[in-house]
C-alpha positions in Angstrom: -22.4 -24.5 23.6 -19.0 -24.3 22.7 -16.9 -26.9 21.4 -14.8 -28.6 24.1 -11.6 -29.3 21.5 -11.8 -25.6 20.0 -13.0 -23.9 23.0 -14.4 -21.0 21.1 -16.3 -22.5 18.2 -19.8 -22.8 18.7 -21.4 -26.5 18.3 -23.9 -27.1 15.4 -26.7 -29.1 15.9 -26.7 -32.1 13.8 -29.9 -33.9 14.6 -32.1 -36.0 17.2 -32.9 -39.4 16.8 -34.8 -42.1 18.9 -32.5 -45.0 20.7 -33.4 -47.4 23.0 -31.2 -47.8 26.0 -29.7 -51.0 28.0 -33.1 -51.0 30.3 -35.5 -51.0 26.7 -36.8 -47.7 27.5 -36.7 -45.0 24.5 -34.3 -42.1 24.9 -33.5 -39.2 22.6 -30.0 -38.8 21.2 -28.8 -35.4 20.1 -25.8 -34.7 17.9 -23.8 -31.9 17.8 -20.5 -30.9 15.6 -18.0 -28.5 15.7 -17.4 -27.1 12.1 -13.6 -26.0 12.6 -12.1 -29.4 13.9 -15.0 -31.7 13.0 -15.6 -33.1 16.5 -18.9 -34.8 17.2 -20.7 -34.7 20.3 -23.8 -36.9 21.6 -26.1 -36.4 24.3 -28.4 -39.1 25.7 -31.4 -37.7 27.0 -34.0 -40.2 28.5 -36.0 -42.2 29.1 -38.3 -40.1 26.7 -41.4 -42.1 27.6 -40.7 -44.0 30.8 -44.5 -45.5 30.7 -44.5 -46.4 27.1 -46.5 -49.9 26.5 -44.2 -52.9 25.2 -46.1 -53.2 22.0 -44.9 -49.1 20.9 -41.6 -50.0 21.8 -41.5 -52.8 19.6 -42.5 -51.1 17.0 -39.7 -48.6 17.3 -37.1 -51.2 17.7 -38.2 -52.6 14.3 -38.6 -49.4 12.7 -36.4 -49.1 9.7 -33.4 -46.9 9.7 -33.5 -44.2 7.3 -30.2 -43.4 5.5 
């Protein structure tokens, strides 16, 4: 995918993270960046597990962040 700012530089995948959306559903957030202009793009995919049980959602909400 090309950078919308630079127009011809290919965006680099920065990683995927699990996230809880406003409806309490798990989604994936993919981040991409441009090595030329340092633009950052976030894509929200989801919900990842639409029928995830509440106990599993609670585990993910309480999971410590890794820095």
